[in-house]
PQR file of N, CA, C, O and H, with PARSE charges and radii, in Angstrom:
ATOM      1  N   LEU A   1     171.181 137.264 117.884 -0.4000 1.5000
ATOM      2  CA  LEU A   1     170.081 138.213 117.879 -0.0000 2.0000
ATOM      3  C   LEU A   1     168.931 137.690 118.718  0.5500 1.7000
ATOM      4  O   LEU A   1     168.709 136.482 118.814 -0.5500 1.4000
ATOM      5  N   LEU A   2     168.223 138.592 119.309 -0.4000 1.5000
ATOM      6  CA  LEU A   2     167.089 138.228 120.146 -0.0000 2.0000
ATOM      7  C   LEU A   2     165.797 138.223 119.339  0.5500 1.7000
ATOM      8  O   LEU A   2     165.665 138.944 118.350 -0.5500 1.4000
ATOM      9  H   LEU A   2     168.403 139.573 119.231  0.4000 1.0000
ATOM     10  N   THR A   3     164.860 137.412 119.771 -0.4000 1.5000
ATOM     11  CA  THR A   3     163.542 137.354 119.154 -0.0000 2.0000
ATOM     12  C   THR A   3     162.745 138.570 119.591  0.5500 1.7000
ATOM     13  O   THR A   3     162.642 138.864 120.782 -0.5500 1.4000
ATOM     14  H   THR A   3     164.967 136.827 120.575  0.4000 1.0000
ATOM     15  N   LYS A   4     162.186 139.271 118.623 -0.4000 1.5000
ATOM     16  CA  LYS A   4     161.355 140.428 118.918 -0.0000 2.0000
ATOM     17  C   LYS A   4     159.877 140.041 118.893  0.5500 1.7000
ATOM     18  O   LYS A   4     159.142 140.316 119.842 -0.5500 1.4000
ATOM     19  H   LYS A   4     162.270 139.032 117.655  0.4000 1.0000
ATOM     20  N   LYS A   5     159.452 139.413 117.822 -0.4000 1.5000
ATOM     21  CA  LYS A   5     158.050 139.003 117.664 -0.0000 2.0000
ATOM     22  C   LYS A   5     157.997 137.525 117.299  0.5500 1.7000
ATOM     23  O   LYS A   5     158.895 136.999 116.641 -0.5500 1.4000
ATOM     24  H   LYS A   5     160.049 139.189 117.052  0.4000 1.0000
ATOM     25  N   LEU A   6     156.940 136.875 117.733 -0.4000 1.5000
ATOM     26  CA  LEU A   6     156.769 135.465 117.418 -0.0000 2.0000
ATOM     27  C   LEU A   6     155.293 135.192 117.194  0.5500 1.7000
ATOM     28  O   LEU A   6     154.449 135.636 117.972 -0.5500 1.4000
ATOM     29  H   LEU A   6     156.211 137.302 118.267  0.4000 1.0000
ATOM     30  N   LYS A   7     154.981 134.459 116.129 -0.4000 1.5000
ATOM     31  CA  LYS A   7     153.614 134.046 115.824 -0.0000 2.0000
ATOM     32  C   LYS A   7     153.608 132.531 115.690  0.5500 1.7000
ATOM     33  O   LYS A   7     154.513 131.955 115.085 -0.5500 1.4000
ATOM     34  H   LYS A   7     155.667 134.098 115.498  0.4000 1.0000
ATOM     35  N   MET A   8     152.586 131.880 116.256 -0.4000 1.5000
ATOM     36  CA  MET A   8     152.476 130.437 116.176 -0.0000 2.0000
ATOM     37  C   MET A   8     151.062 130.062 115.774  0.5500 1.7000
ATOM     38  O   MET A   8     150.087 130.547 116.349 -0.5500 1.4000
ATOM     39  H   MET A   8     151.852 132.348 116.747  0.4000 1.0000
ATOM     40  N   THR A   9     150.964 129.184 114.773 -0.4000 1.5000
ATOM     41  CA  THR A   9     149.688 128.648 114.329 -0.0000 2.0000
ATOM     42  C   THR A   9     149.763 127.129 114.388  0.5500 1.7000
ATOM     43  O   THR A   9     150.749 126.531 113.956 -0.5500 1.4000
ATOM     44  H   THR A   9     151.756 128.790 114.306  0.4000 1.0000
ATOM     45  N   ILE A  10     148.710 126.506 114.929 -0.4000 1.5000
ATOM     46  CA  ILE A  10     148.595 125.053 114.954 -0.0000 2.0000
ATOM     47  C   ILE A  10     147.364 124.698 114.124  0.5500 1.7000
ATOM     48  O   ILE A  10     146.281 125.248 114.324 -0.5500 1.4000
ATOM     49  H   ILE A  10     147.909 126.992 115.280  0.4000 1.0000
ATOM     50  N   LEU A  11     147.553 123.761 113.181 -0.4000 1.5000
ATOM     51  CA  LEU A  11     146.467 123.338 112.301 -0.0000 2.0000
ATOM     52  C   LEU A  11     146.213 121.849 112.473  0.5500 1.7000
ATOM     53  O   LEU A  11     147.128 121.076 112.757 -0.5500 1.4000
ATOM     54  H   LEU A  11     148.432 123.314 113.017  0.4000 1.0000
ATOM     55  N   ASP A  12     144.937 121.458 112.294 -0.4000 1.5000
ATOM     56  CA  ASP A  12     144.618 120.035 112.320 -0.0000 2.0000
ATOM     57  C   ASP A  12     144.959 119.429 110.957  0.5500 1.7000
ATOM     58  O   ASP A  12     145.439 120.132 110.068 -0.5500 1.4000
ATOM     59  H   ASP A  12     144.194 122.086 112.063  0.4000 1.0000
ATOM     60  N   ARG A  13     144.715 118.143 110.792 -0.4000 1.5000
ATOM     61  CA  ARG A  13     145.112 117.469 109.556 -0.0000 2.0000
ATOM     62  C   ARG A  13     144.317 117.913 108.336  0.5500 1.7000
ATOM     63  O   ARG A  13     144.705 117.612 107.208 -0.5500 1.4000
ATOM     64  H   ARG A  13     144.324 117.572 111.514  0.4000 1.0000
ATOM     65  N   TRP A  14     143.216 118.620 108.541 -0.4000 1.5000
ATOM     66  CA  TRP A  14     142.418 119.158 107.445 -0.0000 2.0000
ATOM     67  C   TRP A  14     142.782 120.604 107.117  0.5500 1.7000
ATOM     68  O   TRP A  14     142.193 121.205 106.220 -0.5500 1.4000
ATOM     69  H   TRP A  14     142.901 118.865 109.458  0.4000 1.0000
ATOM     70  N   GLY A  15     143.752 121.163 107.843 -0.4000 1.5000
ATOM     71  CA  GLY A  15     144.195 122.523 107.583 -0.0000 2.0000
ATOM     72  C   GLY A  15     143.429 123.588 108.339  0.5500 1.7000
ATOM     73  O   GLY A  15     143.599 124.777 108.070 -0.5500 1.4000
ATOM     74  H   GLY A  15     144.231 120.674 108.572  0.4000 1.0000
ATOM     75  N   ASN A  16     142.581 123.182 109.287 -0.4000 1.5000
ATOM     76  CA  ASN A  16     141.835 124.151 110.094 -0.0000 2.0000
ATOM     77  C   ASN A  16     142.715 124.658 111.231  0.5500 1.7000
ATOM     78  O   ASN A  16     143.388 123.874 111.900 -0.5500 1.4000
ATOM     79  H   ASN A  16     142.443 122.215 109.505  0.4000 1.0000
ATOM     80  N   THR A  17     142.707 125.960 111.442 -0.4000 1.5000
ATOM     81  CA  THR A  17     143.466 126.538 112.543 -0.0000 2.0000
ATOM     82  C   THR A  17     142.765 126.216 113.855  0.5500 1.7000
ATOM     83  O   THR A  17     141.606 126.578 114.056 -0.5500 1.4000
ATOM     84  H   THR A  17     142.160 126.596 110.898  0.4000 1.0000
ATOM     85  N   ILE A  18     143.476 125.535 114.746 -0.4000 1.5000
ATOM     86  CA  ILE A  18     142.899 125.223 116.055 -0.0000 2.0000
ATOM     87  C   ILE A  18     143.539 126.053 117.164  0.5500 1.7000
ATOM     88  O   ILE A  18     143.024 126.109 118.281 -0.5500 1.4000
ATOM     89  H   ILE A  18     144.418 125.241 114.583  0.4000 1.0000
ATOM     90  N   PHE A  19     144.683 126.708 116.846 -0.4000 1.5000
ATOM     91  CA  PHE A  19     145.353 127.545 117.829 -0.0000 2.0000
ATOM     92  C   PHE A  19     146.146 128.612 117.094  0.5500 1.7000
ATOM     93  O   PHE A  19     146.776 128.344 116.072 -0.5500 1.4000
ATOM     94  H   PHE A  19     145.101 126.662 115.939  0.4000 1.0000
ATOM     95  N   TYR A  20     146.104 129.834 117.632 -0.4000 1.5000
ATOM     96  CA  TYR A  20     146.940 130.917 117.109 -0.0000 2.0000
ATOM     97  C   TYR A  20     147.321 131.805 118.279  0.5500 1.7000
ATOM     98  O   TYR A  20     146.492 132.120 119.133 -0.5500 1.4000
ATOM     99  H   TYR A  20     145.592 130.052 118.462  0.4000 1.0000
ATOM    100  N   ASP A  21     148.575 132.201 118.308 -0.4000 1.5000
ATOM    101  CA  ASP A  21     149.028 133.144 119.329 -0.0000 2.0000
ATOM    102  C   ASP A  21     150.178 133.940 118.750  0.5500 1.7000
ATOM    103  O   ASP A  21     150.904 133.466 117.876 -0.5500 1.4000
ATOM    104  H   ASP A  21     149.248 131.945 117.614  0.4000 1.0000
ATOM    105  N   GLU A  22     150.333 135.141 119.241 -0.4000 1.5000
ATOM    106  CA  GLU A  22     151.481 135.956 118.860 -0.0000 2.0000
ATOM    107  C   GLU A  22     151.875 136.825 120.041  0.5500 1.7000
ATOM    108  O   GLU A  22     151.059 137.145 120.905 -0.5500 1.4000
ATOM    109  H   GLU A  22     149.744 135.527 119.951  0.4000 1.0000
ATOM    110  N   THR A  23     153.138 137.193 120.056 -0.4000 1.5000
ATOM    111  CA  THR A  23     153.639 138.046 121.115 -0.0000 2.0000
ATOM    112  C   THR A  23     154.703 138.971 120.545  0.5500 1.7000
ATOM    113  O   THR A  23     155.476 138.589 119.666 -0.5500 1.4000
ATOM    114  H   THR A  23     153.801 136.933 119.355  0.4000 1.0000
ATOM    115  N   ALA A  24     154.725 140.181 121.056 -0.4000 1.5000
ATOM    116  CA  ALA A  24     155.756 141.142 120.681 -0.0000 2.0000
ATOM    117  C   ALA A  24     156.841 141.196 121.755  0.5500 1.7000
ATOM    118  O   ALA A  24     157.766 142.003 121.663 -0.5500 1.4000
ATOM    119  H   ALA A  24     154.097 140.491 121.769  0.4000 1.0000
ATOM    120  N   ASP A  25     156.733 140.347 122.767 -0.4000 1.5000
ATOM    121  CA  ASP A  25     157.701 140.326 123.865 -0.0000 2.0000
ATOM    122  C   ASP A  25     157.968 138.885 124.292  0.5500 1.7000
ATOM    123  O   ASP A  25     157.702 138.507 125.433 -0.5500 1.4000
ATOM    124  H   ASP A  25     155.981 139.691 122.842  0.4000 1.0000
ATOM    125  N   PHE A  26     158.496 138.085 123.364 -0.4000 1.5000
ATOM    126  CA  PHE A  26     158.695 136.668 123.606 -0.0000 2.0000
ATOM    127  C   PHE A  26     159.612 136.399 124.799  0.5500 1.7000
ATOM    128  O   PHE A  26     159.368 135.473 125.572 -0.5500 1.4000
ATOM    129  H   PHE A  26     158.712 138.393 122.437  0.4000 1.0000
ATOM    130  N   GLU A  27     160.648 137.193 124.950 -0.4000 1.5000
ATOM    131  CA  GLU A  27     161.627 136.968 126.020 -0.0000 2.0000
ATOM    132  C   GLU A  27     160.985 137.049 127.407  0.5500 1.7000
ATOM    133  O   GLU A  27     161.459 136.408 128.344 -0.5500 1.4000
ATOM    134  H   GLU A  27     160.846 137.946 124.322  0.4000 1.0000
ATOM    135  N   ASN A  28     159.922 137.824 127.544 -0.4000 1.5000
ATOM    136  CA  ASN A  28     159.261 138.007 128.842 -0.0000 2.0000
ATOM    137  C   ASN A  28     157.871 137.389 128.890  0.5500 1.7000
ATOM    138  O   ASN A  28     157.051 137.773 129.724 -0.5500 1.4000
ATOM    139  H   ASN A  28     159.536 138.345 126.782  0.4000 1.0000
ATOM    140  N   ASN A  29     157.599 136.433 128.001 -0.4000 1.5000
ATOM    141  CA  ASN A  29     156.286 135.811 127.933 -0.0000 2.0000
ATOM    142  C   ASN A  29     156.425 134.295 128.048  0.5500 1.7000
ATOM    143  O   ASN A  29     156.286 133.591 127.048 -0.5500 1.4000
ATOM    144  H   ASN A  29     158.265 136.121 127.323  0.4000 1.0000
ATOM    145  N   PRO A  30     156.695 133.781 129.246 -0.5600 1.5000
ATOM    146  CA  PRO A  30     156.929 132.343 129.398  0.2800 2.0000
ATOM    147  C   PRO A  30     155.689 131.489 129.157  0.5500 1.7000
ATOM    148  O   PRO A  30     155.818 130.277 128.988 -0.5500 1.4000
ATOM    149  N   GLN A  31     154.504 132.070 129.135 -0.4000 1.5000
ATOM    150  CA  GLN A  31     153.277 131.316 128.906 -0.0000 2.0000
ATOM    151  C   GLN A  31     152.959 131.144 127.428  0.5500 1.7000
ATOM    152  O   GLN A  31     151.977 130.483 127.090 -0.5500 1.4000
ATOM    153  H   GLN A  31     154.399 133.055 129.272  0.4000 1.0000
ATOM    154  N   PHE A  32     153.768 131.727 126.532 -0.4000 1.5000
ATOM    155  CA  PHE A  32     153.507 131.651 125.098 -0.0000 2.0000
ATOM    156  C   PHE A  32     153.632 130.210 124.617  0.5500 1.7000
ATOM    157  O   PHE A  32     154.560 129.499 125.002 -0.5500 1.4000
ATOM    158  H   PHE A  32     154.565 132.264 126.806  0.4000 1.0000
ATOM    159  N   GLY A  33     152.699 129.786 123.779 -0.4000 1.5000
ATOM    160  CA  GLY A  33     152.774 128.459 123.177 -0.0000 2.0000
ATOM    161  C   GLY A  33     151.458 127.719 123.278  0.5500 1.7000
ATOM    162  O   GLY A  33     150.496 128.196 123.879 -0.5500 1.4000
ATOM    163  H   GLY A  33     151.945 130.364 123.467  0.4000 1.0000
ATOM    164  N   TRP A  34     151.441 126.553 122.682 -0.4000 1.5000
ATOM    165  CA  TRP A  34     150.238 125.727 122.653 -0.0000 2.0000
ATOM    166  C   TRP A  34     150.325 124.666 123.731  0.5500 1.7000
ATOM    167  O   TRP A  34     151.344 123.987 123.855 -0.5500 1.4000
ATOM    168  H   TRP A  34     152.223 126.166 122.194  0.4000 1.0000
ATOM    169  N   ASN A  35     149.264 124.518 124.512 -0.4000 1.5000
ATOM    170  CA  ASN A  35     149.258 123.530 125.594 -0.0000 2.0000
ATOM    171  C   ASN A  35     148.435 122.289 125.245  0.5500 1.7000
ATOM    172  O   ASN A  35     148.121 121.489 126.127 -0.5500 1.4000
ATOM    173  H   ASN A  35     148.437 125.070 124.411  0.4000 1.0000
ATOM    174  N   GLY A  36     148.084 122.123 123.971 -0.4000 1.5000
ATOM    175  CA  GLY A  36     147.362 120.925 123.546 -0.0000 2.0000
ATOM    176  C   GLY A  36     145.854 121.023 123.665  0.5500 1.7000
ATOM    177  O   GLY A  36     145.154 120.015 123.569 -0.5500 1.4000
ATOM    178  H   GLY A  36     148.339 122.772 123.255  0.4000 1.0000
ATOM    179  N   THR A  37     145.348 122.234 123.874 -0.4000 1.5000
ATOM    180  CA  THR A  37     143.907 122.403 123.974 -0.0000 2.0000
ATOM    181  C   THR A  37     143.369 123.133 122.745  0.5500 1.7000
ATOM    182  O   THR A  37     144.102 123.812 122.026 -0.5500 1.4000
ATOM    183  H   THR A  37     145.917 123.053 123.952  0.4000 1.0000
ATOM    184  N   LEU A  38     142.070 122.968 122.532 -0.4000 1.5000
ATOM    185  CA  LEU A  38     141.372 123.678 121.461 -0.0000 2.0000
ATOM    186  C   LEU A  38     140.993 125.064 121.944  0.5500 1.7000
ATOM    187  O   LEU A  38     141.167 125.378 123.121 -0.5500 1.4000
ATOM    188  H   LEU A  38     141.475 122.416 123.116  0.4000 1.0000
ATOM    189  N   ARG A  39     140.484 125.889 121.061 -0.4000 1.5000
ATOM    190  CA  ARG A  39     140.035 127.245 121.447 -0.0000 2.0000
ATOM    191  C   ARG A  39     138.955 127.205 122.515  0.5500 1.7000
ATOM    192  O   ARG A  39     138.798 128.156 123.280 -0.5500 1.4000
ATOM    193  H   ARG A  39     140.343 125.634 120.104  0.4000 1.0000
ATOM    194  N   THR A  40     138.209 126.106 122.568 -0.4000 1.5000
ATOM    195  CA  THR A  40     137.141 125.945 123.556 -0.0000 2.0000
ATOM    196  C   THR A  40     137.683 125.637 124.947  0.5500 1.7000
ATOM    197  O   THR A  40     136.951 125.695 125.935 -0.5500 1.4000
ATOM    198  H   THR A  40     138.337 125.334 121.946  0.4000 1.0000
ATOM    199  N   GLY A  41     138.976 125.308 125.016 -0.4000 1.5000
ATOM    200  CA  GLY A  41     139.579 124.931 126.281 -0.0000 2.0000
ATOM    201  C   GLY A  41     139.607 123.433 126.503  0.5500 1.7000
ATOM    202  O   GLY A  41     140.238 122.953 127.444 -0.5500 1.4000
ATOM    203  H   GLY A  41     139.571 125.261 124.214  0.4000 1.0000
ATOM    204  N   LEU A  42     138.925 122.691 125.640 -0.4000 1.5000
ATOM    205  CA  LEU A  42     138.928 121.227 125.746 -0.0000 2.0000
ATOM    206  C   LEU A  42     140.216 120.666 125.160  0.5500 1.7000
ATOM    207  O   LEU A  42     140.806 121.284 124.274 -0.5500 1.4000
ATOM    208  H   LEU A  42     138.413 123.081 124.875  0.4000 1.0000
ATOM    209  N   PRO A  43     140.664 119.506 125.637 -0.5600 1.5000
ATOM    210  CA  PRO A  43     141.875 118.900 125.088  0.2800 2.0000
ATOM    211  C   PRO A  43     141.682 118.526 123.615  0.5500 1.7000
ATOM    212  O   PRO A  43     140.632 118.009 123.232 -0.5500 1.4000
ATOM    213  N   ALA A  44     142.691 118.786 122.805 -0.4000 1.5000
ATOM    214  CA  ALA A  44     142.666 118.348 121.413 -0.0000 2.0000
ATOM    215  C   ALA A  44     142.853 116.834 121.374  0.5500 1.7000
ATOM    216  O   ALA A  44     143.452 116.253 122.279 -0.5500 1.4000
ATOM    217  H   ALA A  44     143.544 119.206 123.117  0.4000 1.0000
ATOM    218  N   GLN A  45     142.344 116.206 120.331 -0.4000 1.5000
ATOM    219  CA  GLN A  45     142.505 114.757 120.176 -0.0000 2.0000
ATOM    220  C   GLN A  45     143.977 114.426 119.945  0.5500 1.7000
ATOM    221  O   GLN A  45     144.726 115.215 119.371 -0.5500 1.4000
ATOM    222  H   GLN A  45     141.858 116.679 119.596  0.4000 1.0000
ATOM    223  N   GLU A  46     144.371 113.244 120.404 -0.4000 1.5000
ATOM    224  CA  GLU A  46     145.717 112.785 120.113 -0.0000 2.0000
ATOM    225  C   GLU A  46     145.878 112.650 118.615  0.5500 1.7000
ATOM    226  O   GLU A  46     144.936 112.286 117.910 -0.5500 1.4000
ATOM    227  H   GLU A  46     143.762 112.603 120.871  0.4000 1.0000
ATOM    228  N   GLY A  47     147.065 112.942 118.132 -0.4000 1.5000
ATOM    229  CA  GLY A  47     147.323 112.814 116.706 -0.0000 2.0000
ATOM    230  C   GLY A  47     148.362 113.807 116.238  0.5500 1.7000
ATOM    231  O   GLY A  47     149.015 114.481 117.036 -0.5500 1.4000
ATOM    232  H   GLY A  47     147.830 113.238 118.704  0.4000 1.0000
ATOM    233  N   THR A  48     148.500 113.881 114.931 -0.4000 1.5000
ATOM    234  CA  THR A  48     149.498 114.748 114.314 -0.0000 2.0000
ATOM    235  C   THR A  48     148.888 116.089 113.962  0.5500 1.7000
ATOM    236  O   THR A  48     147.789 116.167 113.412 -0.5500 1.4000
ATOM    237  H   THR A  48     147.970 113.334 114.284  0.4000 1.0000
ATOM    238  N   TYR A  49     149.612 117.134 114.284 -0.4000 1.5000
ATOM    239  CA  TYR A  49     149.209 118.510 113.996 -0.0000 2.0000
ATOM    240  C   TYR A  49     150.344 119.219 113.269  0.5500 1.7000
ATOM    241  O   TYR A  49     151.515 118.865 113.413 -0.5500 1.4000
ATOM    242  H   TYR A  49     150.505 117.071 114.731  0.4000 1.0000
ATOM    243  N   ILE A  50     149.978 120.213 112.495 -0.4000 1.5000
ATOM    244  CA  ILE A  50     150.945 121.019 111.752 -0.0000 2.0000
ATOM    245  C   ILE A  50     151.197 122.296 112.539  0.5500 1.7000
ATOM    246  O   ILE A  50     150.261 122.932 113.023 -0.5500 1.4000
ATOM    247  H   ILE A  50     149.027 120.500 112.378  0.4000 1.0000
ATOM    248  N   TYR A  51     152.467 122.665 112.664 -0.4000 1.5000
ATOM    249  CA  TYR A  51     152.781 123.956 113.291 -0.0000 2.0000
ATOM    250  C   TYR A  51     153.430 124.874 112.265  0.5500 1.7000
ATOM    251  O   TYR A  51     154.181 124.435 111.393 -0.5500 1.4000
ATOM    252  H   TYR A  51     153.227 122.148 112.271  0.4000 1.0000
ATOM    253  N   LYS A  52     153.122 126.149 112.393 -0.4000 1.5000
ATOM    254  CA  LYS A  52     153.754 127.193 111.588 -0.0000 2.0000
ATOM    255  C   LYS A  52     154.205 128.270 112.559  0.5500 1.7000
ATOM    256  O   LYS A  52     153.413 128.784 113.349 -0.5500 1.4000
ATOM    257  H   LYS A  52     152.513 126.506 113.101  0.4000 1.0000
ATOM    258  N   ILE A  53     155.474 128.602 112.492 -0.4000 1.5000
ATOM    259  CA  ILE A  53     156.038 129.599 113.392 -0.0000 2.0000
ATOM    260  C   ILE A  53     156.733 130.667 112.558  0.5500 1.7000
ATOM    261  O   ILE A  53     157.500 130.362 111.645 -0.5500 1.4000
ATOM    262  H   ILE A  53     156.117 128.185 111.850  0.4000 1.0000
ATOM    263  N   GLU A  54     156.451 131.916 112.886 -0.4000 1.5000
ATOM    264  CA  GLU A  54     157.126 133.049 112.255 -0.0000 2.0000
ATOM    265  C   GLU A  54     157.843 133.834 113.346  0.5500 1.7000
ATOM    266  O   GLU A  54     157.226 134.271 114.318 -0.5500 1.4000
ATOM    267  H   GLU A  54     155.828 132.163 113.627  0.4000 1.0000
ATOM    268  N   VAL A  55     159.144 134.008 113.177 -0.4000 1.5000
ATOM    269  CA  VAL A  55     159.960 134.719 114.161 -0.0000 2.0000
ATOM    270  C   VAL A  55     160.550 135.958 113.507  0.5500 1.7000
ATOM    271  O   VAL A  55     161.088 135.893 112.402 -0.5500 1.4000
ATOM    272  H   VAL A  55     159.645 133.653 112.388  0.4000 1.0000
ATOM    273  N   GLU A  56     160.443 137.081 114.195 -0.4000 1.5000
ATOM    274  CA  GLU A  56     161.100 138.310 113.739 -0.0000 2.0000
ATOM    275  C   GLU A  56     162.120 138.694 114.793  0.5500 1.7000
ATOM    276  O   GLU A  56     161.790 138.816 115.973 -0.5500 1.4000
ATOM    277  H   GLU A  56     160.005 137.133 115.093  0.4000 1.0000
ATOM    278  N   ASP A  57     163.377 138.888 114.361 -0.4000 1.5000
ATOM    279  CA  ASP A  57     164.404 139.255 115.326 -0.0000 2.0000
ATOM    280  C   ASP A  57     164.481 140.770 115.471  0.5500 1.7000
ATOM    281  O   ASP A  57     163.720 141.508 114.844 -0.5500 1.4000
ATOM    282  H   ASP A  57     163.645 138.789 113.402  0.4000 1.0000
ATOM    283  N   THR A  58     165.399 141.214 116.294 -0.4000 1.5000
ATOM    284  CA  THR A  58     165.475 142.640 116.640 -0.0000 2.0000
ATOM    285  C   THR A  58     165.949 143.531 115.501  0.5500 1.7000
ATOM    286  O   THR A  58     165.854 144.753 115.607 -0.5500 1.4000
ATOM    287  H   THR A  58     166.017 140.614 116.803  0.4000 1.0000
ATOM    288  N   VAL A  59     166.459 142.953 114.407 -0.4000 1.5000
ATOM    289  CA  VAL A  59     166.840 143.769 113.253 -0.0000 2.0000
ATOM    290  C   VAL A  59     165.836 143.628 112.103  0.5500 1.7000
ATOM    291  O   VAL A  59     166.078 144.120 111.001 -0.5500 1.4000
ATOM    292  H   VAL A  59     166.536 141.959 114.320  0.4000 1.0000
ATOM    293  N   GLY A  60     164.709 142.954 112.364 -0.4000 1.5000
ATOM    294  CA  GLY A  60     163.651 142.846 111.371 -0.0000 2.0000
ATOM    295  C   GLY A  60     163.734 141.641 110.464  0.5500 1.7000
ATOM    296  O   GLY A  60     162.909 141.505 109.562 -0.5500 1.4000
ATOM    297  H   GLY A  60     164.512 142.554 113.259  0.4000 1.0000
ATOM    298  N   GLN A  61     164.709 140.751 110.669 -0.4000 1.5000
ATOM    299  CA  GLN A  61     164.833 139.532 109.867 -0.0000 2.0000
ATOM    300  C   GLN A  61     163.722 138.560 110.259  0.5500 1.7000
ATOM    301  O   GLN A  61     163.547 138.258 111.439 -0.5500 1.4000
ATOM    302  H   GLN A  61     165.379 140.862 111.403  0.4000 1.0000
ATOM    303  N   ILE A  62     162.971 138.072 109.270 -0.4000 1.5000
ATOM    304  CA  ILE A  62     161.867 137.151 109.533 -0.0000 2.0000
ATOM    305  C   ILE A  62     162.259 135.747 109.085  0.5500 1.7000
ATOM    306  O   ILE A  62     162.765 135.552 107.980 -0.5500 1.4000
ATOM    307  H   ILE A  62     163.113 138.318 108.311  0.4000 1.0000
ATOM    308  N   THR A  63     162.017 134.771 109.961 -0.4000 1.5000
ATOM    309  CA  THR A  63     162.274 133.372 109.684 -0.0000 2.0000
ATOM    310  C   THR A  63     160.981 132.593 109.886  0.5500 1.7000
ATOM    311  O   THR A  63     160.306 132.766 110.901 -0.5500 1.4000
ATOM    312  H   THR A  63     161.605 134.929 110.858  0.4000 1.0000
ATOM    313  N   ASN A  64     160.631 131.741 108.932 -0.4000 1.5000
ATOM    314  CA  ASN A  64     159.439 130.900 109.024 -0.0000 2.0000
ATOM    315  C   ASN A  64     159.848 129.439 109.150  0.5500 1.7000
ATOM    316  O   ASN A  64     160.752 128.973 108.457 -0.5500 1.4000
ATOM    317  H   ASN A  64     161.179 131.601 108.107  0.4000 1.0000
ATOM    318  N   LYS A  65     159.182 128.734 110.029 -0.4000 1.5000
ATOM    319  CA  LYS A  65     159.402 127.303 110.212 -0.0000 2.0000
ATOM    320  C   LYS A  65     158.048 126.608 110.172  0.5500 1.7000
ATOM    321  O   LYS A  65     157.039 127.154 110.618 -0.5500 1.4000
ATOM    322  H   LYS A  65     158.448 129.112 110.592  0.4000 1.0000
ATOM    323  N   GLU A  66     158.045 125.402 109.634 -0.4000 1.5000
ATOM    324  CA  GLU A  66     156.815 124.618 109.537 -0.0000 2.0000
ATOM    325  C   GLU A  66     157.173 123.149 109.714  0.5500 1.7000
ATOM    326  O   GLU A  66     158.224 122.693 109.264 -0.5500 1.4000
ATOM    327  H   GLU A  66     158.865 124.958 109.272  0.4000 1.0000
ATOM    328  N   GLY A  67     156.288 122.424 110.373 -0.4000 1.5000
ATOM    329  CA  GLY A  67     156.533 121.004 110.571 -0.0000 2.0000
ATOM    330  C   GLY A  67     155.336 120.358 111.233  0.5500 1.7000
ATOM    331  O   GLY A  67     154.237 120.914 111.238 -0.5500 1.4000
ATOM    332  H   GLY A  67     155.434 122.795 110.738  0.4000 1.0000
ATOM    333  N   THR A  68     155.557 119.177 111.792 -0.4000 1.5000
ATOM    334  CA  THR A  68     154.481 118.465 112.459 -0.0000 2.0000
ATOM    335  C   THR A  68     154.883 118.133 113.890  0.5500 1.7000
ATOM    336  O   THR A  68     156.063 118.042 114.229 -0.5500 1.4000
ATOM    337  H   THR A  68     156.449 118.726 111.787  0.4000 1.0000
ATOM    338  N   VAL A  69     153.878 117.960 114.697 -0.4000 1.5000
ATOM    339  CA  VAL A  69     154.064 117.558 116.086 -0.0000 2.0000
ATOM    340  C   VAL A  69     153.005 116.514 116.390  0.5500 1.7000
ATOM    341  O   VAL A  69     151.864 116.636 115.946 -0.5500 1.4000
ATOM    342  H   VAL A  69     152.919 118.034 114.422  0.4000 1.0000
ATOM    343  N   PHE A  70     153.377 115.485 117.148 -0.4000 1.5000
ATOM    344  CA  PHE A  70     152.415 114.463 117.540 -0.0000 2.0000
ATOM    345  C   PHE A  70     151.977 114.731 118.967  0.5500 1.7000
ATOM    346  O   PHE A  70     152.805 114.768 119.877 -0.5500 1.4000
ATOM    347  H   PHE A  70     154.304 115.385 117.509  0.4000 1.0000
ATOM    348  N   LEU A  71     150.681 114.917 119.169 -0.4000 1.5000
ATOM    349  CA  LEU A  71     150.125 115.205 120.485 -0.0000 2.0000
ATOM    350  C   LEU A  71     149.653 113.917 121.127  0.5500 1.7000
ATOM    351  O   LEU A  71     148.906 113.146 120.525 -0.5500 1.4000
ATOM    352  H   LEU A  71     150.008 114.887 118.430  0.4000 1.0000
ATOM    353  N   THR A  72     150.095 113.691 122.357 -0.4000 1.5000
ATOM    354  CA  THR A  72     149.630 112.552 123.138 -0.0000 2.0000
ATOM    355  C   THR A  72     149.310 113.041 124.542  0.5500 1.7000
ATOM    356  O   THR A  72     149.918 114.001 125.018 -0.5500 1.4000
ATOM    357  H   THR A  72     150.702 114.318 122.846  0.4000 1.0000
ATOM    358  N   HIS A  73     148.386 112.406 125.194 -0.4000 1.5000
ATOM    359  CA  HIS A  73     147.982 112.818 126.552 -0.0000 2.0000
ATOM    360  C   HIS A  73     148.507 111.849 127.572  0.5500 1.7000
ATOM    361  O   HIS A  73     148.272 112.024 128.768 -0.5500 1.4000
ATOM    362  H   HIS A  73     147.893 111.626 124.807  0.4000 1.0000
TER
END
């Protein structure tokens, strides 16, 4: 099945949302995702961040994933 919708949230270690994006056309949106910057456009500090991803496929099935990513420059 193909991805229909995708939502991504990145949180700092205190649980503050530092990045959020969503797309209804993931297959044709190669720029989707977090590039390691804050909402201000400045680079985020190196360290561990929490990601939350919600994927909806073409038949409406929703899958949630959560984990950590270590950011380094």
